[in-house]
N, C-alpha and C positions, 0 to 999 in steps of 0.2 A: 605374581609368579611369572617368570619369563619361560618361554617355550624353548627348552634346551635342545630339542631335536633339530633345530635349525643349525646347531653347531655340529659339524660333521668332522670327525677325527679318525685317524688310524688307531689312536689310543682310545681312551674311555671318557665319556662325559658322565659325571655324577651329580645328582640332585640330592637335597636333604632326605628324600625318601628312598634313595638308592642303596643297595647293598654295598658295603665298603666305604660309604660316605664318611662315617665317623672316624675310621682308621686313616682315611686319606687326608682329612683336615687336621689330624693331630700332629703337632710339631714337638720339637725337643723340649721346649719350655712348657711344662704342663700347666703353669699358671695362666697361659693364654688359651682362652676357650672361645674362639670365634667360629661363626657358622657362615661360610660363603654361600651365596645363592647358587653358584655353579662351580664345579671343580673340573678342569680340563686336564686330564692325565695324558700328557703328550709323549709320543714315540718318535716324532720326526720334527725337523724345523718347520715343515709345512703345517704341522699341527699347531705350533706356536703362532705362526702367521694367522691361521684361522681363528685362534683364541683371541688374539689382540683385536682383530677386525670385528669379531663378535662382541667383545667388551665395548668397543667404541660405538657400535651400532645400538647396543642396549643401554649405554650410559652407565656401565658397571665399573666400579673401582677395581683396579688390577692389583693382585698380590702375586709375587713370583716365588715359587718354592724350588730350591735346588736340593740342598741337603736338609733343609728345615731346621737349621741350627740357630737361627736368629733369636738371640736372647730377648729382644724387644718385640718379637712376634711379627716381623715384617713379612713373614712367609705366608700369612693368611689374613684375609680381610673379612669384616663383618658385612654380610649381605652383598658381597662383591663377587668377583671371578678370581679364583685361585688358578693360576697357570702352574701346574705341577709338572716340573721337569725331572723329578726323581727317577722315572723309568728310563731316562736317556743316559745310559751308562757305558757307552762305547769308549774304549781307550785304544788308540793306535800309536805304538811307539816305533820310531825309526832309529835304531841304535847307530846306524852309520852317520846319519845327518844330525843325530842327537836332537830330535824334535818329537814332541808328543802332541797328538790331537785328542782332546778330551771333551766329552759331552758334559752338560751342566749337572746331571744327576750323580756324578761320581763323587765319592767321599775320599778324603785324604789317604786313608789306609788302603783303599782300592788302588789309588794312583801309585802309592809307594810300592805296592806288590808288583804292579805292572812294570814299573821302571827299574826296580831293583833286580829283576831278572837279568838286566844288562849292566848292572853296576852303575846305574844312573839315578838321579832323584831331582824332581822339581822342588826348588826352595819353597816350601809351603808352611803350614801351621804346625801346632804342637798337639793337637787332639785328633785322633785317627778318624772319628766319626763326624768331623766338620766337613761341610760341603766345599768342594773346590770353587764353585761359582761365587758364593758370597764372600769367601775369604779373598779371592783374587780381586774382586771388584772393590773391596775395602782396602786394598794395598797388599796385605799378606805378610804378617809378622810370624817368624818361626825359628826353628833351631838352626837353620843354615844361613840366616840372613847376614851374619857377621862376615862370612866369606863370600856369599853369592848374592846378597842383596835381598830385597823384598820379592814377593811372588811376582808382582807386576814388572820387576826388572827383567824377568825371564819371559814375559808375555810378548809374543811376536805378532799375534793377530787374533781377532775375534770374528765370528759370524754372529749377527744379531738381527732381531726384528725391531724395527723402529715403531714409534707411536702411530705412524701412518700405515703400519702393516706391511712395510717393505722389508725384504730379507736382503742383507747386504754384508759385505766384507769391510773390515776396518783394520788398517795397519799403518806403518810409517809412510807408506806411499799412496794408499787409497783410503779416502775418508779419514785423513790424518787427524783432523780436529776432533772427530768423534773418538778415534783411537786414543788420543790424549785424554779425553774426558773420562772414558771408562776405566782408566788405570788409576784406581784409588779414589775416585770421586763418588763412589756408591753405585746403586743399581737402578737409577732412574733415567738412564739414557737409552734403554732398550732391553729386550729380552735376549740374552746371550745364549745361543744354541751350540756354539763350539768355541773352545779356547785352543790356541796353538802356542805351545811353550818350547823354548830352548831348554834342554836338560843337561846340566853339568855332570861330570863323573863324581860320584859319591859312593864310598864303600866298595864292596859290600860289607867290609869290616870298618866300624867306626869306633872311636873312643868316647866313652861317656863317663860322667862323674866329676868330681872336683879335681882341679889342678892347683896344687899348693907350691908356693915358692918362698924361700927365705926372705925376710924383710930387707936384709941388707942388699938384695938384688933389685929392689923396687925401682930405682932410677933407670937402670938399664932395661928392665922389662917394660916400663911405660914408654921408653923411647922406641 
């Protein structure tokens, strides 16, 4: 048993005998039933830094939970350290610059509600309770992609914790190789603590449903 008291967070540190441990380790796919040695429920980027450094010091395998929607169960590890970012839900929308700063615990429905107040929307997924973090780091396929591209096409910058426990920024000009890597290549390049998105105008009224055209217009429509 590792001594979790050495992990100091603004958030909460949970052990298997802690109140709330079972609910915190539970993810969307109920078929995944893993028991991490420690759960670090982070409130700040500094919490994520402390958790990564602690896992390195203890030799614990890290799993990162954002929305907890990973079908394969990557959000939790058996006997390792779960870095639970789900309490980090800050969303800051700048409607003038059309930019949104989003923390990794935000779900797609929460992001849509925040941006649609201004008639804007980040091109994201199709399920409202999917986490923004995992979706973005996997590329991001959704309803708006035919007009606005994948989610990563709107990603301007990330703040993340590296495996060395360093907190840094990555964008097209700063740590550009790392920024290239996190856009669609998965979640193994660091613990992202903030996403910065460009947000296009969408709605607030949108058309949904089938669009049907006569077959004789097929050639012109495909052109």
